DSSP file (Angstrom, degrees, kcal/mol; ACC not computed):
  #  RESIDUE AA STRUCTURE BP1 BP2  ACC     N-H-->O    O-->H-N    N-H-->O    O-->H-N    TCO  KAPPA ALPHA  PHI   PSI    X-CA   Y-CA   Z-CA
    1    1 A X              0   0    0      0, 0.0     2,-0.4     0, 0.0     0, 0.0   0.000 360.0 360.0 360.0 132.7   37.0   79.8   85.9
    2    2 A X        -     0   0    0      1,-0.1     0, 0.0     2,-0.0     0, 0.0  -0.715 360.0-176.7 -90.1 136.5   38.7   78.4   88.9
    3    3 A X  S    S+     0   0    0     -2,-0.4    -1,-0.1     1,-0.1     0, 0.0   0.744  78.7  37.8-103.8 -27.7   37.5   79.6   92.2
    4    4 A X  S    S+     0   0    0      2,-0.0     2,-0.2     0, 0.0    -1,-0.1   0.430  91.1 101.2-107.1   1.7   39.8   77.9   94.6
    5    5 A X        -     0   0    0      1,-0.0     2,-0.6     2,-0.0     3,-0.1  -0.543  58.3-146.0 -91.4 155.8   43.1   78.0   92.9
    6    6 A X        +     0   0    0     -2,-0.2    -3,-0.0     1,-0.1    -2,-0.0  -0.823  32.3 155.9-117.5  89.2   45.9   80.5   93.6
    7    7 A X        +     0   0    0     -2,-0.6     2,-0.2     3,-0.0    -1,-0.1   0.497  51.5  85.2 -91.5  -6.0   47.7   81.2   90.3
    8    8 A X  S    S+     0   0    0     -3,-0.1     2,-0.1     2,-0.1    -2,-0.0  -0.602  72.9  32.1 -95.9 158.7   49.0   84.5   91.3
    9    9 A X  S    S-     0   0    0     -2,-0.2     2,-0.3     2,-0.0    -3,-0.0  -0.389  85.7 -65.5  96.1-173.9   52.3   85.2   93.2
   10   10 A X        -     0   0    0     -2,-0.1     2,-0.1     2,-0.0    -2,-0.1  -0.851  38.5-122.5-118.6 150.9   55.7   83.4   93.3
   11   11 A X     >  -     0   0    0     -2,-0.3     4,-2.0     1,-0.1     5,-0.2  -0.434  32.2-107.8 -83.6 166.8   56.7   80.0   94.5
   12   12 A X  H  > S+     0   0    0      1,-0.2     4,-2.2     2,-0.2     5,-0.2   0.876 120.1  54.0 -62.5 -38.5   59.3   79.5   97.2
   13   13 A X  H  > S+     0   0    0      2,-0.2     4,-2.5     1,-0.2    -1,-0.2   0.907 107.4  50.4 -64.2 -42.5   61.8   78.2   94.6
   14   14 A X  H  > S+     0   0    0      1,-0.2     4,-2.3     2,-0.2    -1,-0.2   0.894 110.6  49.7 -63.5 -39.6   61.3   81.4   92.4
   15   15 A X  H  X S+     0   0    0     -4,-2.0     4,-2.3     2,-0.2    -1,-0.2   0.892 110.8  49.7 -65.7 -39.5   61.9   83.6   95.5
   16   16 A X  H  X S+     0   0    0     -4,-2.2     4,-2.4     2,-0.2    -2,-0.2   0.919 111.3  48.6 -65.8 -43.0   65.0   81.7   96.4
   17   17 A X  H  X S+     0   0    0     -4,-2.5     4,-2.5     1,-0.2    -2,-0.2   0.926 112.5  48.5 -62.6 -44.6   66.4   82.0   92.8
   18   18 A X  H  X S+     0   0    0     -4,-2.3     4,-2.2     1,-0.2    -1,-0.2   0.893 111.4  50.5 -62.4 -40.0   65.6   85.7   92.7
   19   19 A X  H  X S+     0   0    0     -4,-2.3     4,-2.3     2,-0.2    -2,-0.2   0.902 110.8  48.4 -65.3 -42.1   67.3   86.2   96.1
   20   20 A X  H  X S+     0   0    0     -4,-2.4     4,-2.5     2,-0.2     5,-0.2   0.925 111.9  49.2 -64.7 -44.6   70.4   84.3   95.0
   21   21 A X  H  X S+     0   0    0     -4,-2.5     4,-2.3     1,-0.2    -2,-0.2   0.901 111.9  48.9 -61.9 -40.9   70.7   86.4   91.8
   22   22 A X  H  X S+     0   0    0     -4,-2.2     4,-2.5     2,-0.2    -1,-0.2   0.908 111.2  49.8 -64.5 -42.2   70.2   89.6   93.7
   23   23 A X  H  X S+     0   0    0     -4,-2.3     4,-2.2     2,-0.2    -2,-0.2   0.909 111.2  48.5 -63.9 -42.6   72.9   88.6   96.2
   24   24 A X  H  X S+     0   0    0     -4,-2.5     4,-2.1     2,-0.2    -2,-0.2   0.918 112.5  49.2 -64.4 -42.6   75.4   87.7   93.5
   25   25 A X  H  X S+     0   0    0     -4,-2.3     4,-2.1     1,-0.2    -2,-0.2   0.913 111.3  48.2 -63.0 -43.4   74.7   91.0   91.7
   26   26 A X  H  X S+     0   0    0     -4,-2.5     4,-2.4     1,-0.2    -1,-0.2   0.874 109.8  52.9 -65.7 -36.8   75.2   93.0   94.9
   27   27 A X  H  X S+     0   0    0     -4,-2.2     4,-2.2     2,-0.2    -1,-0.2   0.900 109.3  49.4 -64.0 -40.4   78.5   91.2   95.6
   28   28 A X  H  X S+     0   0    0     -4,-2.1     4,-2.2     2,-0.2    -2,-0.2   0.905 111.1  49.1 -66.1 -40.6   79.8   92.0   92.1
   29   29 A X  H  X S+     0   0    0     -4,-2.1     4,-2.3     2,-0.2    -2,-0.2   0.905 110.9  50.3 -65.1 -41.3   78.8   95.7   92.5
   30   30 A X  H  X S+     0   0    0     -4,-2.4     4,-2.2     1,-0.2    -2,-0.2   0.902 110.4  49.7 -63.7 -40.8   80.5   95.8   95.9
   31   31 A X  H  X S+     0   0    0     -4,-2.2     4,-2.5     2,-0.2    -1,-0.2   0.895 109.9  51.4 -65.0 -39.1   83.7   94.3   94.5
   32   32 A X  H  X S+     0   0    0     -4,-2.2     4,-2.3     2,-0.2    -2,-0.2   0.907 110.1  48.6 -64.8 -41.8   83.7   96.8   91.6
   33   33 A X  H  X S+     0   0    0     -4,-2.3     4,-2.2     2,-0.2    -1,-0.2   0.898 111.3  50.7 -64.0 -39.9   83.4   99.7   94.0
   34   34 A X  H  X S+     0   0    0     -4,-2.2     4,-2.2     2,-0.2    -2,-0.2   0.925 111.3  47.1 -63.7 -44.9   86.2   98.3   96.1
   35   35 A X  H  X S+     0   0    0     -4,-2.5     4,-2.4     1,-0.2    -2,-0.2   0.895 111.7  51.1 -64.5 -39.5   88.5   97.9   93.1
   36   36 A X  H  X S+     0   0    0     -4,-2.3     4,-2.2     2,-0.2    -1,-0.2   0.887 109.2  50.7 -65.5 -38.4   87.6  101.4   91.9
   37   37 A X  H  X S+     0   0    0     -4,-2.2     4,-2.1     2,-0.2    -2,-0.2   0.912 111.3  47.9 -65.6 -42.7   88.4  102.9   95.3
   38   38 A X  H  X S+     0   0    0     -4,-2.2     4,-2.3     2,-0.2    -2,-0.2   0.912 112.1  49.7 -63.3 -42.6   91.8  101.1   95.4
   39   39 A X  H  X S+     0   0    0     -4,-2.4     4,-2.4     1,-0.2    -2,-0.2   0.889 109.5  51.3 -64.9 -39.0   92.6  102.3   91.9
   40   40 A X  H  X S+     0   0    0     -4,-2.2     4,-2.2     2,-0.2    -1,-0.2   0.906 110.2  49.5 -64.6 -40.9   91.7  105.9   92.8
   41   41 A X  H  X S+     0   0    0     -4,-2.1     4,-2.3     2,-0.2    -2,-0.2   0.910 111.3  48.7 -64.1 -42.4   94.0  105.7   95.8
   42   42 A X  H  X S+     0   0    0     -4,-2.3     4,-2.3     1,-0.2    -2,-0.2   0.903 111.4  50.1 -64.3 -41.0   96.9  104.4   93.7
   43   43 A X  H  X S+     0   0    0     -4,-2.4     4,-2.5     2,-0.2    -1,-0.2   0.896 110.1  50.4 -64.3 -39.9   96.4  107.1   91.1
   44   44 A X  H  X S+     0   0    0     -4,-2.2     4,-2.4     2,-0.2    -2,-0.2   0.914 110.8  48.8 -64.3 -42.7   96.4  109.8   93.8
   45   45 A X  H  X S+     0   0    0     -4,-2.3     4,-2.4     2,-0.2    -2,-0.2   0.896 112.3  48.7 -64.5 -39.7   99.6  108.5   95.3
   46   46 A X  H  X S+     0   0    0     -4,-2.3     4,-2.3     2,-0.2    -2,-0.2   0.914 112.0  48.6 -66.3 -42.7  101.3  108.3   91.8
   47   47 A X  H  X S+     0   0    0     -4,-2.5     4,-2.2     2,-0.2    -2,-0.2   0.908 112.6  48.2 -63.2 -42.5  100.2  111.9   91.0
   48   48 A X  H  X S+     0   0    0     -4,-2.4     4,-2.4     2,-0.2    -2,-0.2   0.907 110.9  50.9 -64.7 -41.7  101.4  113.1   94.4
   49   49 A X  H  X S+     0   0    0     -4,-2.4     4,-2.4     1,-0.2    -2,-0.2   0.897 110.3  49.8 -62.9 -40.0  104.8  111.4   93.9
   50   50 A X  H  X S+     0   0    0     -4,-2.3     4,-2.3     2,-0.2    -2,-0.2   0.916 111.0  49.0 -64.4 -42.7  105.1  112.9   90.4
   51   51 A X  H  X S+     0   0    0     -4,-2.2     4,-1.9     1,-0.2    -2,-0.2   0.904 113.2  46.8 -63.0 -42.1  104.4  116.4   91.8
   52   52 A X  H  X S+     0   0    0     -4,-2.4     4,-2.4     2,-0.2    -2,-0.2   0.878 110.6  52.1 -69.4 -37.4  106.9  115.9   94.6
   53   53 A X  H  X S+     0   0    0     -4,-2.4     4,-2.5     2,-0.2    -2,-0.2   0.909 109.8  49.7 -64.6 -41.4  109.6  114.6   92.2
   54   54 A X  H  X S+     0   0    0     -4,-2.3     4,-2.4     2,-0.2    -2,-0.2   0.898 110.9  50.0 -62.8 -40.1  109.1  117.6   90.0
   55   55 A X  H  X S+     0   0    0     -4,-1.9     4,-2.0     2,-0.2    -2,-0.2   0.913 111.8  47.2 -65.3 -42.3  109.4  119.9   93.0
   56   56 A X  H  X S+     0   0    0     -4,-2.4     4,-2.2     2,-0.2    -2,-0.2   0.889 112.3  50.2 -67.4 -38.1  112.6  118.2   94.2
   57   57 A X  H  X S+     0   0    0     -4,-2.5     4,-2.5     2,-0.2    -2,-0.2   0.898 109.2  51.4 -65.7 -40.1  114.0  118.4   90.6
   58   58 A X  H  X S+     0   0    0     -4,-2.4     4,-2.6     2,-0.2    -2,-0.2   0.879 109.0  51.7 -62.9 -37.3  113.1  122.1   90.4
   59   59 A X  H  X S+     0   0    0     -4,-2.0     4,-1.9     2,-0.2    -2,-0.2   0.916 109.7  48.9 -64.4 -42.9  115.0  122.6   93.8
   60   60 A X  H  X>S+     0   0    0     -4,-2.2     5,-1.7     1,-0.2     4,-0.6   0.920 114.3  45.8 -62.5 -43.7  118.1  120.8   92.4
   61   61 A X  H ><5S+     0   0    0     -4,-2.5     3,-0.8     1,-0.2    -2,-0.2   0.893 111.1  52.4 -66.6 -39.8  118.0  123.0   89.2
   62   62 A X  H 3<5S+     0   0    0     -4,-2.6    -1,-0.2     1,-0.2    -2,-0.2   0.843 109.2  49.0 -67.2 -33.5  117.4  126.2   91.2
   63   63 A X  H 3<5S-     0   0    0     -4,-1.9    -1,-0.2    -5,-0.2    -2,-0.2   0.558 109.3-123.7 -83.4  -6.9  120.4  125.5   93.5
   64   64 A X  T <<5 +     0   0    0     -3,-0.8     2,-0.3    -4,-0.6    -3,-0.2   0.758  43.9 175.3  73.2  24.2  122.7  124.8   90.5
   65   65 A X      < +     0   0    0     -5,-1.7    -1,-0.2    -6,-0.2     3,-0.1  -0.479  13.7 171.3 -67.0 125.9  123.6  121.4   91.8
   66   66 A X        +     0   0    0      1,-0.3     2,-0.3    -2,-0.3    -1,-0.2   0.425  65.4  14.5-116.4  -2.8  125.8  119.5   89.2
   67   67 A X  S    S+     0   0    0     30,-0.1    -1,-0.3    38,-0.1     2,-0.2  -0.962  84.1  70.2-163.3 154.8  126.8  116.5   91.3
   68   68 A X  E     -A   96   0A   0     28,-1.7    28,-3.1    -2,-0.3     2,-0.3  -0.727  48.7-124.4 130.4-178.6  125.9  114.8   94.5
   69   69 A X  E     +A   95   0A   0     26,-0.2     2,-0.3    -2,-0.2    26,-0.2  -0.973  23.8 162.2-158.1 165.5  123.1  112.7   96.1
   70   70 A X  E     -A   94   0A   0     24,-2.2    24,-3.1    -2,-0.3     2,-0.3  -0.977  14.9-154.0-175.2 170.6  120.8  112.7   99.0
   71   71 A X  E     +A   93   0A   0     -2,-0.3     2,-0.3    22,-0.3    22,-0.2  -0.977  25.5 126.9-153.8 162.8  117.6  111.3  100.5
   72   72 A X  E     -A   92   0A   0     20,-2.0    20,-2.9    -2,-0.3     2,-0.3  -0.975  47.5 -79.3 174.6-164.7  115.0  112.2  102.9
   73   73 A X  E >   -A   91   0A   0     -2,-0.3     3,-0.7    18,-0.3    18,-0.2  -0.844  25.7-126.7-122.9 162.1  111.3  112.5  103.5
   74   74 A X  G >  S+     0   0    0     16,-2.3     3,-1.5    13,-0.5    14,-0.2   0.391  92.5  92.0 -89.2   3.8  108.8  115.3  102.6
   75   75 A X  G 3  S+     0   0    0     13,-0.4    -1,-0.2    15,-0.3    13,-0.1   0.717  76.5  67.6 -65.8 -19.3  107.7  115.5  106.2
   76   76 A X  G <  S+     0   0    0     -3,-0.7    -1,-0.3    12,-0.1    -2,-0.1   0.492  74.5 117.1 -80.9  -3.2  110.4  118.2  106.6
   77   77 A X  S <  S-     0   0    0     -3,-1.5     7,-0.1     1,-0.1    10,-0.0  -0.327  72.1-109.2 -65.1 146.6  108.5  120.6  104.3
   78   78 A X    >>  -     0   0    0      1,-0.1     4,-1.5     5,-0.0     3,-1.0  -0.339  28.3-110.4 -68.4 157.7  107.4  123.9  105.8
   79   79 A X  T 34 S+     0   0    0      1,-0.3    -1,-0.1     2,-0.2    -2,-0.1   0.803 119.0  56.3 -61.1 -29.1  103.6  124.4  106.2
   80   80 A X  T 34 S+     0   0    0      1,-0.2    -1,-0.3     3,-0.1     3,-0.1   0.731 104.6  52.6 -75.3 -21.7  103.7  127.0  103.5
   81   81 A X  T <4 S-     0   0    0     -3,-1.0     2,-0.3     1,-0.3    -2,-0.2   0.893 127.3 -24.1 -82.5 -41.6  105.2  124.6  100.9
   82   82 A X  S  < S-     0   0    0     -4,-1.5    -1,-0.3    -8,-0.1     2,-0.3  -0.961  74.5 -86.6-165.5 150.7  102.7  121.7  101.3
   83   83 A X    >>  -     0   0    0     -2,-0.3     4,-1.3     1,-0.2     3,-0.9  -0.504  36.1-139.5 -66.1 127.6  100.3  120.3  103.8
   84   84 A X  H 3> S+     0   0    0     -2,-0.3     4,-1.9     1,-0.3     3,-0.2   0.860 100.3  53.6 -60.2 -38.4  102.3  118.0  106.1
   85   85 A X  H 34 S+     0   0    0      1,-0.2    -1,-0.3     2,-0.2     4,-0.2   0.780 106.3  55.4 -67.1 -24.9   99.6  115.3  106.3
   86   86 A X  H <4 S+     0   0    0     -3,-0.9    -1,-0.2     1,-0.1    -2,-0.2   0.848 125.7  15.5 -76.0 -35.4   99.4  115.2  102.5
   87   87 A X  H >< S+     0   0    0     -4,-1.3     3,-1.8    -3,-0.2   -13,-0.5   0.388  91.6 101.8-123.0   1.4  103.1  114.4  101.9
   88   88 A X  T 3< S+     0   0    0     -4,-1.9   -13,-0.4     1,-0.3    -3,-0.1   0.753  81.6  56.8 -64.1 -23.8  104.6  113.3  105.2
   89   89 A X  T 3  S+     0   0    0     -4,-0.2    25,-3.6    -5,-0.1     2,-0.4   0.350  89.7  94.5 -89.7   7.1  104.4  109.6  104.1
   90   90 A X  E <   - B   0 113A   0     -3,-1.8   -16,-2.3    23,-0.2   -15,-0.3  -0.812  53.4-169.6-103.1 140.2  106.5  110.1  101.0
   91   91 A X  E     -AB  73 112A   0     21,-2.4    21,-2.1    -2,-0.4     2,-0.3  -0.819   4.6-161.4-120.6 163.2  110.3  109.6  100.8
   92   92 A X  E     -AB  72 111A   0    -20,-2.9   -20,-2.0    -2,-0.3     2,-0.3  -0.957  14.5-164.6-143.6 160.5  112.8  110.5   98.1
   93   93 A X  E     -AB  71 110A   0     17,-2.0    17,-2.9    -2,-0.3     2,-0.3  -0.976  16.3-173.5-142.0 133.4  116.3  109.8   96.8
   94   94 A X  E     -AB  70 109A   0    -24,-3.1   -24,-2.2    -2,-0.3     2,-0.3  -0.940   6.9-179.7-129.8 154.2  118.1  112.1   94.4
   95   95 A X  E     -AB  69 108A   0     13,-2.1    13,-2.8    -2,-0.3     2,-0.5  -0.973   8.5-165.6-152.2 135.0  121.4  111.8   92.5
   96   96 A X  E     +AB  68 107A   0    -28,-3.1   -28,-1.7    -2,-0.3     2,-0.3  -0.990  16.2 173.3-124.1 124.7  123.1  114.1   90.0
   97   97 A X  E     - B   0 106A   0      9,-2.2     9,-3.3    -2,-0.5     3,-0.1  -0.905  24.1-164.2-128.7 156.7  126.0  112.8   87.9
   98   98 A X        +     0   0    0     -2,-0.3     5,-0.2     7,-0.2     6,-0.2   0.196  66.5  92.5-123.3  14.9  128.0  114.4   85.0
   99   99 A X  S    S+     0   0    0      1,-0.1     3,-0.1     7,-0.1    -1,-0.1   0.461  74.8  62.6 -94.9  -0.3  129.7  111.3   83.5
  100  100 A X  S    S+     0   0    0      1,-0.3     2,-0.4     4,-0.2    -1,-0.1   0.950 110.0  16.4 -88.4 -57.5  127.2  110.4   80.8
  101  101 A X  S >  S-     0   0    0      3,-0.4     3,-2.0     0, 0.0    -1,-0.3  -0.973  84.1-112.9-124.8 128.3  127.0  113.3   78.3
  102  102 A X  T 3  S+     0   0    0     -2,-0.4     3,-0.1     1,-0.3    30,-0.1  -0.354 101.3  14.2 -62.6 131.4  129.6  116.0   78.1
  103  103 A X  T 3  S+     0   0    0     -5,-0.2    26,-2.1     1,-0.2    27,-0.4   0.357 112.4  90.5  87.6  -5.1  128.2  119.4   79.2
  104  104 A X  E <   - C   0 128A   0     -3,-2.0     2,-0.5    24,-0.2    -3,-0.4  -0.955  61.6-147.9-126.2 144.4  125.1  117.9   80.8
  105  105 A X  E     - C   0 127A   0     22,-3.7    22,-2.9    -2,-0.4     2,-0.7  -0.921  17.2-137.0-107.1 133.2  124.3  116.7   84.3
  106  106 A X  E     -BC  97 126A   0     -9,-3.3    -9,-2.2    -2,-0.5     2,-0.5  -0.811  20.5-167.3 -92.2 116.7  121.9  113.8   84.7
  107  107 A X  E     -BC  96 125A   0     18,-3.4    18,-2.6    -2,-0.7     2,-0.4  -0.912   5.4-176.3-107.2 127.1  119.5  114.4   87.6
  108  108 A X  E     -BC  95 124A   0    -13,-2.8   -13,-2.1    -2,-0.5     2,-0.4  -0.988   4.1-176.2-126.1 128.8  117.4  111.6   88.9
  109  109 A X  E     -BC  94 123A   0     14,-2.8    14,-3.0    -2,-0.4     2,-0.4  -0.991   3.5-169.4-124.8 126.8  114.8  111.8   91.6
  110  110 A X  E     -BC  93 122A   0    -17,-2.9   -17,-2.0    -2,-0.4     2,-0.4  -0.964   4.9-174.8-116.6 133.4  112.8  108.8   92.9
  111  111 A X  E     +BC  92 121A   0     10,-2.7    10,-3.5    -2,-0.4     2,-0.3  -0.985   4.7 176.9-128.5 136.5  109.8  109.3   95.2
  112  112 A X  E     -B   91   0A   0    -21,-2.1   -21,-2.4    -2,-0.4     2,-0.5  -0.953  29.2-113.7-139.6 160.1  107.8  106.5   96.9
  113  113 A X  E >  S-B   90   0A   0     -2,-0.3     3,-2.1     3,-0.3   -23,-0.2  -0.811  70.1 -48.9 -98.0 127.9  104.9  106.2   99.3
  114  114 A X  T 3  S-     0   0    0    -25,-3.6   -23,-0.1    -2,-0.5    -2,-0.1  -0.203 121.6 -15.9  48.6-124.8  105.6  104.8  102.8
  115  115 A X  T 3  S+     0   0    0      1,-0.2     2,-0.8     2,-0.1     3,-0.3   0.124 104.3 108.8 -96.2  21.8  107.6  101.6  102.7
  116  116 A X    X   +     0   0    0     -3,-2.1     3,-1.7     1,-0.2    -3,-0.3  -0.273  29.3 139.6 -94.1  49.1  107.0  100.9   99.0
  117  117 A X  G >   +     0   0    0     -2,-0.8     3,-0.6     1,-0.3    -1,-0.2   0.725  61.9  68.9 -65.4 -21.7  110.6  101.7   98.0
  118  118 A X  G 3  S+     0   0    0     -3,-0.3    -1,-0.3     1,-0.3     2,-0.2   0.664 105.1  41.0 -71.2 -15.6  110.5   98.9   95.5
  119  119 A X  G <  S+     0   0    0     -3,-1.7    -6,-0.3    -6,-0.1    -1,-0.3  -0.542  81.9 163.3-131.3  67.7  108.1  100.8   93.3
  120  120 A X    <   -     0   0    0     -3,-0.6     2,-0.6    -2,-0.2    -8,-0.2  -0.389  43.4-117.4 -83.3 162.9  109.1  104.4   93.2
  121  121 A X  E     -C  111   0A   0    -10,-3.5   -10,-2.7    -2,-0.1     2,-0.4  -0.904  39.2-161.9 -90.9 122.2  108.1  107.1   90.8
  122  122 A X  E     -C  110   0A   0     -2,-0.6     2,-0.4   -12,-0.2   -12,-0.2  -0.923  12.7-170.6-117.2 132.8  111.4  108.1   89.1
  123  123 A X  E     -C  109   0A   0    -14,-3.0   -14,-2.8    -2,-0.4     2,-0.4  -0.981   4.2-169.6-121.9 128.9  112.0  111.3   87.2
  124  124 A X  E     +C  108   0A   0     -2,-0.4     2,-0.3   -16,-0.2   -16,-0.2  -0.961  10.7 167.9-121.7 136.7  115.1  111.8   85.1
  125  125 A X  E     -C  107   0A   0    -18,-2.6   -18,-3.4    -2,-0.4     2,-0.5  -0.993  28.6-133.2-145.6 148.2  116.2  115.1   83.6
  126  126 A X  E     -C  106   0A   0     -2,-0.3     2,-0.3   -20,-0.2   -20,-0.2  -0.912  26.8-175.1-106.0 129.5  119.4  116.5   82.0
  127  127 A X  E     -C  105   0A   0    -22,-2.9   -22,-3.7    -2,-0.5     2,-0.1  -0.864  36.7 -91.7-120.9 152.1  120.6  119.9   83.1
  128  128 A X  E     -C  104   0A   0     -2,-0.3   -24,-0.2   -24,-0.2   -25,-0.1  -0.434  32.3-154.5 -61.6 134.4  123.4  122.1   81.9
  129  129 A X        -     0   0    0    -26,-2.1   -25,-0.2    -2,-0.1    -1,-0.1   0.505  27.6-123.5 -94.4  -2.7  126.5  121.3   84.0
  130  130 A X  S    S+     0   0    0    -27,-0.4    -2,-0.1     1,-0.1   -26,-0.1   0.105  98.5  80.0  87.0 -25.6  128.3  124.6   83.6
  131  131 A X        +     0   0    0      2,-0.0   -28,-0.1   -28,-0.0   -27,-0.1   0.005  63.4 143.0-101.9  28.8  131.4  123.0   82.2
  132  132 A X        -     0   0    0    -29,-0.3     2,-0.2     1,-0.1   -29,-0.1  -0.390  52.5-118.9 -73.1 144.4  130.0  122.6   78.7
  133  133 A X              0   0    0      1,-0.1    -1,-0.1    -2,-0.1    -3,-0.0  -0.563 360.0 360.0 -78.6 147.1  132.3  123.2   75.8
  134  134 A X              0   0    0     -2,-0.2    -1,-0.1     0, 0.0    -2,-0.1   0.507 360.0 360.0 -67.5 360.0  131.3  126.0   73.4
């Protein structure tokens, strides 16, 4: 039995290695949380754009529009239609044409978030144009 030796505990090198491994692990976890937060934000923006495109398409269908185009922002919505802070940063462009398929009007609505017009959510639907042959 040794009386003067210290066999228990960790050496300085072991503590440094453990500290480095812990730091690398924590950095990886932080990066994963950051990526997950960005992905959640992108998914929320895409879902909101899809909802707004459907609403604009329903408006086009309800008014019986069979040709034309327009653009704008959703900041103009009434408070009863949608919360302004939720959709004020979204813009849209719509176009309805009747030259592709006889008796049908092609309605296209594109919605994008802020200045990201290069990557819009686009919804296309064919509606009766009213001049359909029997």
